[in-house]
Phi, psi and omega in degrees: 000149185262356188259130173231089198294323185293338185244351182063037196277346174234171171284131188239112179287141175243342176230130181231125175227117170254116171201253176275351170211173178241131180237121185223132178248147189242153172266001182193164178245136178206197198253332193221135178223157167250168185287327179300329178291337172270007184070029170255113179254164180297132183215084184296349182272349195233144173272126185235041182301307191292329183296311182291324173291326167298322172298314181309296188307308185292324179293315180300314176308318188278353179100002171287153183245341185231133173242125183266132177257109182278178187294143186138184189242131173231123192260119181213157171263221179299122168240145181241132179264142183266179178289152180046056184217149177226148166242136184238131179252111173294157182301131180095348176282138179227118172268105188255136181278149180284155184250020162268114172307328189281357175275000181250134189293138177104333192295311185291338187212027181216175177269005179219167177238141177289151181286163181302313172240133178211159173210142182213127174072055179226186178206152175063052182248143189213139164241129187214180173107180181259006184276197184236143165235118190241115177277357183041054193296319180306311181292330180284319176301320176284342168290314179300324177297313183289332174292322183290317185285337169286350186075008176283331174217085184285146178261119181283350177249027183303133175283092186296322190294317187257006172051063174204144181289148179268330175282107174209147185286146163279163168292302181238128178221126182236128181229130177053053178249129173259123174082063178259141177226124168234105187231133167082343190271161174265131182240138187215145163038081170274166177269353177210219177305161187264269171262118184241134176238133182218107183071031178273161180221146179049066185250139169236122169244117190218139172057033179264155179243115185237119166245108185235076181230031184279327183206190184282156177069022181277073171292160178275287184234127170247122177244112184237117177055045185246163175229151181049067186242124182245125170242119175213153172061041186252143169245125188227125178229105194237147177274004168227204183300147188275301169235128194217128175262138186225153173217122181256356189239118184299328174283349189245227175138179171257132179219132179072056186249133179234129177239108189215149168057057186228147174257123184233141169221141194200143173281356178230242177255147182284307175231126185220142167254130187104180004280327177296124194206060175266341172264244179221168170222099187237152171050066178241136178236112169248126194223142169048063182251130173259126180245134175217159174041047191243125192297317189249240188269144169291319180230117172234123180247110191223125169231118185221010181234017171109007189275149170268123181242114186215156180054067182239136176234130169235110183230108179099079185226124176239116179234136178231145181055054187232137189289341184199146179278298192228127177235124176229116192227126167245118178230189176209082180271321178212174188093163183289326182207168180279155179282222177214146187232105182203156172062061177232140183240121166239122184222160180042067173240134172236144185213144173235115176259136186266162174284325179266191187285126178294336186253031184297332181272002183273138163310308178265098183260162180298160176292145184284147184289141183268014178228143171283133183204162156271176179315143183256130190280165158308146181218154173225102188238135167240200166238162182308325181256005174214098197257137166294139185232127168065076178239132176248121167247132189218124178058063183243126179227109185238131174250118183263163176281333187076215175076006178296125188234154170300324181297332185281354188141075196277090173240075178284181184305321184289344176258016194298337177288346183273357176284126185288149175292318184047050191305315185256018184281160178292138188280117179203146189299341174268014193280353172254001180068220186300125176248158182281000181231159186257334183253304185219118172249129194235137174205143177051075179211151175237128173087060181248124181242130178242117177238120177058052180263107180245128180227140181219162174243143182284330184219162188299154176207125187302335185268173181280155183286326176232135167226127173244124182236130176049059181238131176248155178059035178279124185235135184102177175224180168256117186279000000 
């Protein structure tokens, strides 16, 4: 129980009205309150957005710093967290997203929807506990889709090619928050991106279990234009990228990011930089990552919109049943000029690439490839006028399926000039189609060092293990 009357360790409501609002007066100031102290008890059958938000606001006003959700189900739409405030979900507590789109701020009268939980321009925000935050994203997304098709609430940006609405709420969305912590909670089923950071500083995301496979664009954690972020001991199973760094601000970027000791399963990439890459990716460490059943790349480092990607260390990746081990790309999709890609180390990586689709058993599978091809190798590619610089691959062990045959798409070494530049293409390890190597393909790069790089095929492949095109300063071989 959270009430200690003799010492006034919690906030104590003396007047309570729960209707369109909650009005509470307190006899003392303290640190911790529960929803029960506000007369709010678990009720999985009713949407209580206004009651929960009023409890948050009243607790904050009266000096409480922590609001506890006790065991049971609470259904809500958009909730906003203030500065210096924590919500804590006890074991057995479930915060369930409403499946009515109109319970999310912005849906009725704007071109966006607020997340289930959000905070903006704040400091000292925390979400903790052993409970569950479940967006019930499939039901919510299908409701939004139905409202579009019936003409009740058309989505002006509806994705006609992929037949899905663009206006969908995230699960957790934090913008310009200093001192953010998300620890211990279990996250489930967003209708869109999952845990989103934009312009945040001094962030800790730790010990979360996140299954985000309800619908399309279900990224796990998105980190955009942030600094001093630690992500550790997290388990992520996502229908899109697992952990992805983005930059929307050409004057911003990510700096000082550490991702370590995480388990990732993804219908896209496990750890990825891009595709939005207008600012920079600097001083990033990725350590001790375990990847399984991932459709695309275990590690994808991409800058295609003018960003500088530099000083990146990837150390310790174990990937099984993963479509590609390493993808590095410097392109020029948007922006006035290409960015830069330099000073990257990838070491102590193992990967087993299957012959078939790694996500065959998933409900939401990655899009099929539009080219006939043999198994596609790892690649490091720049442009003739924007070259990848100073990349080290050390202690790399990749097993490929082999079975590459000339009949499936013959691009041998003598046709190396037929590999397209695809300068403005969407960055993806399949973006060049058939490649003349089965293990590693490098193009438009300077200073590539290979140390103890071992690649093998489970069945014969007619291509070479390593092909380098327009590369200077190549040291080492593929064993």
